[in-house]
C-alpha positions in Angstrom: 4.7 23.4 26.5 6.6 22.2 23.5 6.1 19.4 21.0 8.0 18.2 18.0 6.1 17.4 14.8 7.0 13.7 14.8 5.9 12.8 18.3 3.5 10.0 18.6 0.9 9.5 21.3 -0.7 6.4 22.7 -3.8 7.0 24.7 -2.9 6.5 28.4 -4.3 3.4 30.1 -5.7 5.4 33.0 -8.3 3.6 35.2 -11.5 5.3 36.4 -10.1 6.0 39.9 -7.2 7.8 38.3 -9.5 9.9 36.1 -11.8 10.7 39.1 -8.8 11.7 41.2 -7.4 13.9 38.5 -10.8 15.6 38.0 -11.2 16.1 41.7 -7.7 17.7 42.0 -8.5 19.9 39.0 -11.7 21.1 40.6 -9.8 21.9 43.7 -7.6 24.2 41.5 -4.4 22.2 42.0 -1.8 23.4 39.5 0.1 20.1 39.7 -3.1 18.4 38.5 -3.0 20.5 35.4 0.5 19.4 34.8 -0.5 15.8 35.2 -3.4 16.3 32.8 -0.9 17.8 30.3 1.5 14.9 30.7 -1.3 12.4 30.0 -3.1 14.2 27.1 -0.9 17.0 25.9 0.6 15.1 23.0 -2.7 13.8 21.8 -4.3 17.2 22.0 -1.4 18.8 20.2 -1.5 16.3 17.4 -5.3 16.7 17.0 -4.9 20.5 16.9 -2.1 20.2 14.4 -4.3 18.0 12.2 -7.0 20.7 12.2 -4.9 23.8 12.0 -2.0 22.6 9.9 0.4 24.9 11.6 2.9 24.0 14.4 2.9 27.4 16.2 -0.9 27.7 16.0 -1.3 24.2 17.4 1.0 25.1 20.3 -1.1 28.1 21.0 -4.3 26.1 20.9 -2.9 23.5 23.3 -2.0 26.1 25.8 -5.4 27.7 25.6 -7.1 24.3 25.9 -5.4 23.5 29.2 -6.2 26.9 30.6 -9.8 26.2 29.7 -9.6 22.8 31.3 -8.7 24.4 34.6 -11.3 27.2 34.4 -14.1 25.0 33.0 -13.6 21.8 34.9 -16.7 22.4 37.0 -18.8 22.1 33.8 -17.7 18.4 33.5 -20.5 16.4 35.1 -19.2 12.9 34.5 -15.6 12.2 35.4 -15.6 9.2 33.1 -16.2 11.6 30.1 -13.0 13.6 30.8 -11.2 12.4 27.6 -13.9 13.3 25.1 -14.6 16.5 27.1 -11.0 17.7 26.8 -10.8 16.8 23.1 -14.1 18.7 22.6 -12.5 21.8 24.1 -9.6 21.4 21.7 -12.0 21.0 18.8 -13.9 24.1 19.6 -10.8 26.2 20.2 -9.3 25.1 16.8 -12.6 26.0 15.0 -12.7 29.4 16.7 -9.1 30.1 15.7 -9.9 29.2 12.1 -13.0 31.3 12.0 -11.1 34.3 13.5 -8.4 33.9 10.9 -10.3 32.9 7.8 -14.0 33.4 8.5 -14.7 29.9 7.3 -16.6 26.9 8.9 -15.4 23.3 8.9 -18.8 21.9 10.0 -20.4 21.5 6.5 -20.9 18.0 5.4 -21.9 17.1 1.8 -21.7 14.0 -0.3 -18.1 14.5 -1.2 -15.4 13.0 1.0 -12.4 14.5 -0.8 -11.3 18.1 -1.2 -10.4 19.4 -4.7 -7.6 16.9 -5.1 -8.1 13.2 -4.8 -5.2 11.0 -3.6 -4.6 9.8 -7.1 -4.0 13.4 -8.1 -1.1 13.7 -5.6 2.5 12.7 -6.0 3.1 9.0 -5.4 6.7 8.9 -4.2 6.0 7.7 -0.7 5.3 4.2 0.6 1.9 2.8 1.2 1.6 4.0 4.7 2.5 7.5 3.6 0.0 7.4 0.8 -2.8 6.4 3.2 -1.9 9.2 5.5 -1.7 11.6 2.6 -5.1 10.3 1.4 -6.6 11.0 4.8 -5.2 14.5 4.7 -6.9 15.2 1.4 -10.3 14.4 2.8 -12.8 17.1 3.8 -12.1 18.2 7.4 -15.2 16.5 8.9 -13.9 13.2 7.6 -10.3 13.9 8.6 -11.3 14.6 12.2 -13.4 11.5 12.7 -10.7 9.3 11.2 -8.0 10.9 13.2 -9.8 10.6 16.5 -10.6 6.9 15.8 -7.3 5.7 14.3 -4.7 7.9 16.0 -6.3 8.9 19.3 -8.1 5.6 19.8 -11.4 7.2 20.9 -14.6 5.2 21.0 -17.5 6.0 18.7 -19.4 7.6 21.6 -16.4 9.6 22.6 -15.9 10.9 19.1 -19.5 11.8 19.0 -19.1 13.9 22.2 -16.0 15.6 20.8 -17.6 16.5 17.5 -21.0 17.3 19.0 -22.8 14.8 16.8 -24.4 11.4 17.2 -22.8 8.0 17.4 -24.7 7.0 14.3 -23.2 10.0 12.4 -19.7 9.0 13.5 -20.2 5.5 12.3 -21.6 6.7 9.0 -18.7 9.1 8.4 -16.2 6.4 9.2 -17.9 3.9 6.9 -17.9 6.4 4.1 -14.3 7.4 4.7 -13.2 3.7 4.7 -15.0 3.0 1.4 -13.5 6.1 -0.2 -10.0 5.2 1.0 -10.4 1.6 -0.3 -11.7 2.8 -3.7 -9.1 5.5 -4.2 -6.1 3.4 -2.9 -7.1 0.0 -4.3 -4.2 -0.1 -6.7 -1.7 0.7 -3.9 -3.3 -1.8 -1.5 -2.7 -4.6 -4.1 1.0 -3.7 -4.2 1.8 -3.6 -0.5 0.5 -4.7 3.0 -3.1 -3.7 3.9 -3.5 -0.7 6.1 -7.1 -0.3 7.1 -8.8 2.6 9.0 
């Protein structure tokens, strides 16, 4: 299982029958079903893990562990329609465990601050607007990064994000609202110079 850093992923347009069939095959222990699940969601899971871990090799390791857990834990999935948030939830937990084992820190703390120590305006401004927005997102606290990433790049619904992050839909909406306001405030001068890129 190998990914390059610049791969993009679009959420598969898989209907419910397709999901149900995939889950049934996974429950039956079909190895080819695991390959199909990887083909559908591997890139998105990798990108999400890379966003959290910040290291290519660690993200690769996390992805492999996630799909092993998918096969071993598939019987814990009660609702086939929740397969997508379920697999992203496994990835989220695996990444947090890797970080805690490595650094002994938690990414779950939420306070009033959206940004880490540096704000986007403290960072170098040699990239275009899209790059600046991406850089701004990366300078947010992890809890805001994760919710924005899942919404913008993985196209998950509010309820699915809530399931992945083990929180409420209201909390997801609140974090996204706060992140949007922070981005608009910090990047307002750039927004006026180029096309608008909202979250």
